[in-house]
C-alpha positions as CSV (number, residue, x, y, z in Angstrom):
1,H,0.8,-10.7,32.9
2,S,-1.5,-13.4,33.7
3,H,-0.7,-16.8,35.1
4,R,-2.5,-18.3,31.9
5,A,-0.2,-16.4,29.6
6,H,3.0,-17.6,31.5
7,Q,1.5,-21.3,31.3
8,L,0.9,-20.8,27.6
9,H,4.5,-19.9,27.1
10,Q,5.9,-22.8,29.0
11,Q,3.6,-25.1,26.8
12,F,5.1,-23.4,23.7
13,K,8.7,-23.7,24.8
14,Q,8.1,-27.6,25.6
15,E,6.4,-28.0,22.3
16,L,9.1,-26.1,20.3
17,E,11.7,-27.8,22.2
18,G,9.9,-31.3,21.4
19,F,9.6,-30.4,17.9
20,V,13.4,-29.6,17.4
21,Q,14.2,-32.8,19.1
22,G,12.0,-34.9,17.1
23,F,13.2,-33.2,13.9
24,L,16.8,-34.2,14.9
25,D,15.7,-37.7,15.8
26,H,14.0,-38.2,12.6
27,H,17.4,-37.2,10.7
28,G,19.3,-39.3,13.2
29,T,21.3,-36.5,14.7
30,T,21.9,-34.7,18.0
31,M,21.6,-31.1,19.4
32,E,25.4,-30.8,19.5
33,V,25.4,-31.4,15.6
34,L,23.0,-28.9,15.1
35,E,24.7,-26.4,17.3
36,A,27.9,-27.1,15.2
37,A,26.1,-26.6,12.0
38,L,24.5,-23.2,13.2
39,A,28.1,-22.0,14.5
40,E,29.6,-22.9,10.8
41,A,26.7,-21.2,8.9
42,K,27.6,-18.0,11.0
43,E,31.1,-18.4,9.6
44,T,30.1,-18.8,5.9
45,D,31.2,-16.3,3.1
46,D,27.6,-16.6,1.6
47,L,26.0,-13.4,3.1
48,C,22.4,-14.5,2.3
49,A,22.9,-17.7,4.0
50,R,24.4,-16.2,7.0
51,M,22.0,-13.6,7.6
52,S,19.1,-16.0,7.0
53,M,20.5,-18.3,9.5
54,E,21.2,-15.2,12.0
55,V,17.3,-14.1,11.6
56,V,16.0,-17.5,11.9
57,T,18.2,-18.5,14.9
58,E,17.4,-15.2,16.8
59,E,13.7,-15.4,16.2
60,I,13.4,-18.8,17.5
61,L,15.5,-18.2,20.5
62,S,13.9,-14.9,21.2
63,L,10.4,-16.9,21.4
64,L,11.9,-19.0,24.3
65,E,11.9,-15.5,26.2
66,Y,8.4,-14.7,27.6
67,D,8.2,-11.0,26.5
68,A,9.1,-11.8,22.7
69,F,6.6,-14.7,23.0
70,H,3.9,-12.3,24.3
71,R,4.4,-9.7,21.7
72,T,4.5,-12.4,18.9
73,M,1.3,-13.6,20.0
74,L,-0.3,-10.4,20.2
75,Q,0.9,-9.5,16.8
76,A,-0.6,-13.1,15.5
77,L,-4.0,-11.9,17.0
78,A,-3.9,-8.8,15.0
79,D,-2.8,-10.8,11.9
80,E,-5.3,-13.4,12.1
81,G,-8.0,-11.0,12.9
82,N,-7.3,-8.7,9.9
83,R,-7.2,-11.8,7.4
84,G,-10.7,-12.6,8.9
85,K,-9.2,-16.2,9.6
86,E,-10.0,-16.1,13.3
87,P,-13.3,-14.1,14.3
88,E,-12.2,-14.0,17.9
89,A,-8.9,-12.7,17.2
90,L,-9.4,-8.9,17.1
91,P,-12.2,-9.0,20.1
92,T,-9.4,-10.9,22.1
93,L,-6.6,-8.3,21.2
94,H,-9.1,-5.5,22.1
95,A,-9.9,-7.0,25.4
96,F,-6.1,-7.3,26.2
97,A,-5.8,-3.6,25.4
98,A,-8.8,-2.6,27.3
99,A,-7.5,-4.4,30.3
100,G,-4.4,-2.2,30.1
101,V,-1.7,-4.6,28.6
102,P,0.6,-2.1,27.0
103,E,2.0,-4.4,24.2
104,A,-1.8,-4.9,23.2
105,R,-2.4,-1.3,23.3
106,E,1.0,-0.7,21.1
107,V,-0.5,-3.5,18.4
108,V,-3.9,-1.8,18.4
109,Q,-2.3,1.5,17.7
110,A,-0.2,0.0,14.9
111,M,-3.2,-1.5,13.2
112,A,-5.0,1.7,13.6
113,E,-2.2,3.5,12.0
114,E,-1.8,1.0,9.1
115,Q,-5.6,1.3,8.5
116,A,-5.7,5.0,8.3
117,E,-2.4,5.0,6.0
118,A,-4.3,2.2,3.8
119,A,-7.4,4.3,3.7
120,E,-5.3,7.3,2.5
121,L,-3.6,5.4,-0.1
122,Y,-6.5,3.6,-1.2
123,G,-9.3,6.1,-0.7
124,G,-11.8,3.9,1.0
125,G,-13.4,2.9,4.2
126,A,-13.7,-0.6,5.4
127,E,-12.5,-2.0,2.1
128,A,-9.0,-0.2,2.5
129,P,-7.2,-2.7,4.7
130,A,-8.5,-5.4,2.3
131,A,-7.3,-3.6,-0.9
132,A,-3.9,-2.9,1.0
133,A,-3.7,-6.6,2.0
134,A,-4.5,-7.7,-1.9
135,A,-1.8,-5.3,-3.1
């Protein structure tokens, strides 16, 4: 992984931590209170609330780890590129794959499989992924 990718991850971590701290400051509370609330939510009898809290907490904490961050960013490139919102997203993802980044190759392979499935289901060429996304 490149030095730049690690720098971006460090920047992301700092921004995420700053966002959480700013949120806590805005609400006049502390990290300790948040930790206690999260622990309490893990013990609730409300299965939906407990599972939601676990998923959100695990996702946020996992993004603090470089590998999870890296996979998430590669998937974000695929998602943004497929939606047509970011014209450079797919070329960037494909450049990572061509450069031998295994995780990028996995994302590109998954995209190809999804597009083939959409074409089979919706019987089309380039329009099939759009039809699948609209469905």
